[in-house]
C-alpha positions in Angstrom: -8.3 13.3 -33.9 -6.8 14.5 -37.6 -9.3 16.6 -39.8 -9.1 19.9 -40.9 -10.4 22.8 -38.6 -11.6 26.0 -40.5 -10.4 29.0 -37.7 -11.4 32.4 -39.2 -9.9 35.2 -37.7 -10.1 39.0 -38.4 -6.6 40.5 -38.9 -5.3 40.8 -35.5 -7.8 38.2 -33.8 -6.8 35.1 -31.6 -9.0 32.6 -30.2 -8.5 29.8 -28.2 -9.7 26.8 -29.5 -11.1 22.8 -27.2 -10.6 20.3 -29.4 -12.5 17.3 -27.9 -11.0 13.8 -27.3 -12.6 10.6 -26.6 -10.9 7.8 -25.2 -11.0 4.6 -25.3 -10.5 1.4 -23.0 -6.6 1.4 -24.0 -6.4 4.9 -22.9 -7.6 3.7 -19.2 -5.0 3.5 -16.3 -1.9 5.0 -18.1 -0.4 8.6 -19.2 -1.7 9.1 -22.3 1.1 11.7 -24.7 -1.0 13.8 -27.0 0.6 15.4 -30.0 -0.6 18.3 -31.6 -0.1 19.7 -34.5 -1.3 23.3 -36.2 -0.7 24.7 -40.2 -2.1 27.0 -41.5 -0.9 29.9 -44.3 2.6 29.7 -44.2 3.0 28.7 -40.6 2.8 25.9 -38.5 2.7 24.9 -35.0 3.5 21.9 -32.5 3.3 21.0 -29.0 2.7 18.0 -26.7 0.0 17.4 -23.7 -0.6 14.6 -22.0 -3.9 13.3 -20.0 -3.0 10.5 -17.2 -6.2 8.8 -17.3 -7.3 6.8 -14.2 -8.0 3.4 -14.6 -12.1 2.7 -15.0 -11.9 0.1 -12.2 -9.5 -0.3 -9.2 -9.8 -2.7 -6.1 -7.4 -4.7 -3.8 -4.6 -6.2 -5.6 -4.2 -8.4 -2.8 -6.1 -9.0 0.5 -6.8 -11.8 3.3 -10.3 -12.1 5.2 -12.2 -14.8 7.5 -15.1 -16.8 6.4 -18.4 -14.9 6.2 -19.5 -11.5 5.9 -16.7 -9.6 3.2 -16.1 -5.9 3.0 -14.9 -5.4 -0.4 -14.6 -2.1 -1.5 -14.3 -1.3 -5.5 -13.8 2.2 -6.9 -15.1 3.4 -10.3 -14.1 6.2 -12.2 -16.3 7.2 -15.8 -14.3 8.6 -18.6 -17.3 8.8 -20.5 -19.8 11.5 -22.0 -22.3 8.8 -20.1 -23.6 9.0 -16.5 -25.2 5.3 -16.6 -22.0 2.8 -15.9 -22.2 -0.9 -15.3 -19.6 -2.9 -13.3 -19.9 -6.5 -13.7 -18.2 -8.5 -10.8 -16.8 -12.2 -11.4 -15.3 -13.8 -8.2 -13.9 -17.6 -9.2 -12.0 -19.9 -7.3 -8.0 -19.9 -8.4 -7.4 -22.0 -10.2 -10.7 -23.1 -11.3 -13.7 -22.2 -13.3 -15.8 -22.7 -10.5 -17.8 -19.0 -10.1 -18.7 -18.0 -5.9 -20.1 -14.6 -7.3 -21.3 -13.2 -10.1 -22.8 -9.5 -9.2 -23.6 -6.2 -11.6 -24.3 -2.9 -10.2 -25.7 -0.1 -12.4 -23.9 2.9 -11.2 -24.9 7.2 -12.2 -21.3 8.7 -12.0 -20.9 12.2 -13.6 -17.9 12.2 -16.8 -14.3 13.0 -15.0 -15.4 11.3 -11.4 -15.3 8.2 -9.7 -17.3 6.6 -7.0 -16.4 4.0 -4.4 -19.0 1.3 -3.3 -18.5 -1.6 -0.7 -19.9 -5.3 -2.2 -20.6 -7.4 0.6 -19.5 -11.2 0.1 -19.8 -14.3 1.5 -17.4 -17.0 1.0 -15.8 -19.7 1.9 -12.1 -20.5 2.8 -9.9 -20.5 -0.3 -8.3 -18.4 -2.9 -10.1 -16.7 -5.1 -9.5 -13.8 -8.2 -11.6 -11.1 -8.5 -12.7 -9.2 -11.4 -13.7 -6.2 -12.2 -15.1 -5.1 -15.7 -16.3 -1.3 -16.2 -16.5 0.2 -19.9 -14.1 -2.6 -21.3 -11.5 -2.2 -18.7 -10.9 -5.4 -16.5 -8.7 -5.3 -13.0 -8.2 -8.3 -11.5 -7.0 -8.8 -7.6 -6.3 -11.7 -4.8 -9.0 -12.5 -2.5 -7.5 -15.3 0.5 -9.9 -16.2 2.6 -8.8 -18.1 5.9 -10.6 -19.7 8.6 -9.1 -19.7 12.5 -9.7 -22.0 15.1 -8.6 -19.2 17.6 -9.6 -15.9 19.0 -7.8 -12.4 18.8 -8.7 -9.8 20.3 -8.5 -5.8 20.1 -9.1 -3.1 22.9 -8.4 0.8 23.8 -5.8 1.3 26.3 -3.8 4.2 27.4 0.1 2.8 27.2 2.2 6.0 27.3 0.0 8.0 29.7 -1.3 10.8 27.6 -4.3 10.7 27.1 -4.5 9.5 23.6 -5.6 5.3 23.4 -3.3 3.1 21.9 -4.8 0.0 20.5 -4.0 -3.4 21.4 -4.2 -6.3 18.9 -3.3 -9.6 20.6 -3.2 -13.3 20.0 -1.6 -16.4 21.7 1.9 -15.4 19.9 2.0 -11.6 18.5 0.6 -8.2 20.6 0.5 -5.5 18.4 0.1 -2.1 19.3 -1.5 1.1 16.9 -0.6 4.3 18.1 -3.0 7.0 16.7 0.1 9.7 15.6 0.4 8.5 12.3 -1.9 5.7 12.9 1.2 3.6 12.5 1.9 -0.1 14.5 4.7 1.0 16.9 5.1 -2.6 18.2 5.1 -5.9 16.5 6.1 -8.3 19.9 6.3 -12.0 19.9 5.5 -13.1 22.9 7.7 -16.4 23.3 10.5 -14.0 23.7 9.0 -11.0 24.2 10.6 -9.5 21.3 9.5 -5.9 19.9 10.8 -6.6 15.7 9.8 -3.2 15.0 12.4 0.0 16.0 12.4 0.1 20.1 12.0 4.1 20.8 8.0 4.8 21.5 7.3 6.4 24.0 10.2 8.1 24.0 10.3 10.8 21.8 14.1 11.9 19.4 15.8 14.6 20.2 14.0 17.2 17.7 10.6 16.6 19.7 9.8 19.7 21.4 12.3 22.0 19.3 11.3 25.0 16.7 10.6 23.6 13.2 10.9 19.7 14.6 7.7 18.7 13.2 8.6 19.8 9.8 11.2 17.8 10.1 11.4 14.0 9.4 12.2 11.4 12.3 10.5 8.8 13.3 8.0 7.3 16.2 9.1 4.0 14.7 7.0 1.2 13.6 5.0 0.8 10.3 4.5 4.2 9.0 4.5 5.8 5.5 6.0 8.6 3.2 3.2 10.5 2.5 5.7 13.4 0.9 9.0 14.6 2.2 9.7 16.1 4.8 7.2 13.9 6.1 3.5 15.9 6.7 1.7 12.8 8.3 3.0 11.8 11.0 2.1 13.9 13.7 -1.4 13.7 13.2 -3.6 12.3 15.6 -5.8 9.3 13.7 -9.1 8.6 13.9 -9.9 5.1 14.5 -13.0 2.6 14.9 -12.5 -1.2 16.2 -13.9 -3.3 13.7 -13.7 -6.8 15.6 -12.7 -6.7 19.4 -12.8 -10.3 19.6 -13.2 -13.5 17.1 -10.8 -14.9 14.4 -9.3 -11.9 13.5 -8.9 -8.6 15.7 -9.3 -5.6 13.4 -9.3 -1.9 13.4 -9.6 0.8 11.4 -7.6 4.1 11.5 -8.4 7.2 8.9 -7.3 10.9 8.5 -7.7 14.0 6.1 -3.5 14.8 6.1 -3.6 18.3 4.3 -6.6 17.3 1.6 -4.8 13.4 1.4 -7.5 10.8 2.6 -5.8 7.8 4.1 -7.4 5.1 5.9 -5.7 2.0 6.9 -6.9 -1.5 8.6 -5.0 -3.9 10.0 -6.0 -7.2 10.7 -4.5 -9.6 13.4 -5.3 -13.4 12.7 -6.2 -15.5 15.5 -4.1 -18.8 14.5 -0.3 -17.0 13.3 1.8 -14.3 13.8 -0.1 -12.9 10.3 -0.4 -8.8 10.8 -2.3 -7.3 7.3 -2.5 -3.7 6.6 -4.8 -2.5 4.2 -4.5 0.7 2.6 -6.7 3.0 0.7 -5.6 6.3 0.0 -7.7 8.9 -1.8 -7.8 12.4 -3.4 -3.8 12.0 -2.5 -1.8 15.8 -3.2 -0.7 16.1 -6.9 2.5 17.1 -6.3 2.6 13.8 -4.3 3.2 10.8 -7.4 4.1 8.2 -4.8 4.0 7.0 -1.4 6.7 4.2 0.5 5.4 1.9 2.6 7.9 2.4 5.4 8.5 0.1 8.4 11.1 0.5 10.7 12.7 -2.7 11.9 14.8 -3.7 14.5 15.2 -7.6 14.6 16.6 -8.5 18.3 17.7 -6.3 20.7 20.1 -3.5 18.2 20.6 -3.5 14.5 24.0 -4.7 13.9 26.3 -7.6 12.0 24.8 -10.2 13.3 21.7 -9.3 11.4 20.8 -11.2 7.8 18.5 -9.3 5.1 17.4 -11.8 2.1 15.7 -10.8 -1.1 14.2 -12.8 -4.3 16.2 -11.0 -6.9 17.5 -13.3 -9.9 18.9 -14.8 -7.2 18.7 -14.8 -3.3 20.5 -12.0 -2.4 21.8 -11.5 1.5 22.7 -8.1 2.9 24.4 -7.4 6.2 23.7 -4.1 7.9 26.9 -1.9 7.6 27.5 0.3 11.3 30.0 2.8 9.1 27.4 4.3 7.3 23.4 5.2 6.2 22.7 3.6 2.6 20.0 2.4 0.4 19.6 -0.3 -1.9 16.8 -0.7 -4.7 15.8 -4.4 -5.0 13.6 -5.5 -8.1 12.4 -8.9 -6.4 11.0 -11.8 -8.5 8.6 -12.4 -5.8 6.4 -9.8 -3.3 8.6 -10.8 0.2 12.2 -9.8 2.0 13.2 -11.8 5.3 15.6 -10.5 8.4 17.0 -12.8 10.7 18.8 -12.1 14.0 21.6 -15.0 14.7 22.3 -14.2 18.0 18.2 -13.8 19.2 17.8 -16.6 16.7 14.4 -14.9 15.6 12.8 -13.8 12.3 10.6 -11.4 10.8 8.8 -12.2 7.0 7.3 -9.5 5.3 5.1 -9.6 2.3 3.5 -7.4 -0.2 1.9 -8.1 -3.9 4.8 -7.2 -6.2 3.0 -6.1 -8.9 1.8 -3.3 -7.7 5.0 -2.0 -6.4 7.6 0.0 -7.9 10.1 -1.7 -6.4 11.2 -2.7 -2.6 13.8 -0.1 -1.1 16.0 -1.4 1.6 17.0 1.5 3.6 19.9 1.2 6.9 19.9 3.9 8.9 22.6 5.7 10.9 23.1 7.8 14.0 25.0 10.1 11.5 21.8 10.9 9.9 20.9 13.9 11.9 17.0 13.9 12.4 17.0 10.1 12.8 20.1 9.4 15.2 19.7 5.8 15.3 20.6 2.6 13.8 17.3 0.5 12.0 16.4 -1.0 8.6 13.4 -0.4 6.7 12.0 -2.7 4.1 9.6 -0.2 1.5 7.8 -1.2 -1.1 7.5 1.8 -3.3 4.2 2.6 -5.1 2.7 4.8 -7.8 -0.1 7.1 -6.8 -3.3 6.5 -8.7 -5.0 10.4 -8.9 -8.7 10.6 -9.7 -9.5 7.0 -7.9 -8.3 5.3 -5.2 -4.7 3.4 -4.1 -4.9 0.3 -3.1 -2.2 -1.6 -1.7 -1.5 -3.8 1.4 1.7 -5.0 3.7 2.2 -7.7 5.4 4.9 -8.6 9.0 5.0 -12.4 9.6 7.3 -13.0 12.7 8.6 -15.8 14.8 11.1 -17.5 16.7 13.7 -19.7 14.6 15.0 -19.0 11.3 13.3 -17.3 8.3 13.0 -19.9 5.9 10.0 -22.1 7.8 8.7 -18.7 6.9 8.7 -18.2 4.0 7.0 -21.5 3.8 4.3 -20.8 6.1 3.2 -17.8 3.5 3.7 -19.6 0.8 1.1 -22.4 2.0 -1.2 -19.3 2.7 -1.1 -18.7 -0.7 0.5 -14.9 0.0 3.6 -14.9 -2.2 3.0 -13.2 -5.3 4.9 -13.4 -8.1 6.4 -11.1 -10.7 4.7 -10.6 -13.9 6.1 -8.2 -16.2 10.0 -7.8 -16.2 12.8 -5.1 -14.8 12.7 -1.7 -16.3 16.1 -1.8 -17.6 15.2 -5.5 -19.0 14.4 -3.9 -22.8 13.7 -7.7 -23.8 
């Protein structure tokens, strides 16, 4: 806006002016700085403001499903003064011009609000690109449909005898347990070695349990959890749950909670034919003071964490790290691909994690140490950190894949599944 404003004022009078802003598609999904310059008779005032405008359409960056009816959420944000908004969805086979789905939805959304809708899709096997278009803004996601020949199951079982059921998800290779405290995956057991690859504390509690103020400190139950603020505010909340698929090509459970106003939903899926466990996140109305969230699994490959363990990261070159038992420390990883691997050289067992690399700020490796008083244990975390998208839905997914043997065959498995994403933009300090 660059125009004269005639502001008549009486002596000693003050007025508050409201300057309307009109957004373009280029402003969607970014923080927009606004420079203000007011000049009059003999004076000049400058100021700086900003508008963090949600992207007009948000969808999952990457999800895996099975053939048949697929529930696919999309969130639309209206930044215009018109209430009528058109959403166009186009789904094509990856690396192909073949259109699988083309549909249009007419929506009524007031200015500055969002609406989440669930599309019912029916797709055969393959990798698809999902394109959502709203108000000139286009967002893409990846949908991988994998047929399964075997059967996975999900059931309720009170494993720790506290009167609150756990959810046990199982196929012929993996048994995964969902703990409703924090809605976390607490066990991921490779059946062939009866080995849980996650931190092994539960059903025991850490030392601060029951202490005054203990629930305000960060300490782990363990498993696949999240940092939703520090200190950790969601770990002790009992999530609601629903088993979506109890038997079939996948076992699937949804857990959700309102954490002091922040609404978090997670769908865990264990597929029937492989060790693949998917955690599918939807985060809405997140507390404005929370700008980032870390997906925060605590891993312990083998019976202990120590120099027998190796972790691998795809940076400019393949990076290998070994846990150091003398200290706790973190390391930022700006990966060229969306994966990391761990291998216990003594037990000969591995895990691979996957995530949509372009939707994470970076991957954080954390090696914990007993000197870290609230959490006095050795374990390793592989945390993708992502920016929360206020005013709309933050979608994300995280994958765990564990097997006997070395880690390289696991990476090839995920490549064959088309689950390894490539980094598209540069690392933060690469200005070229």
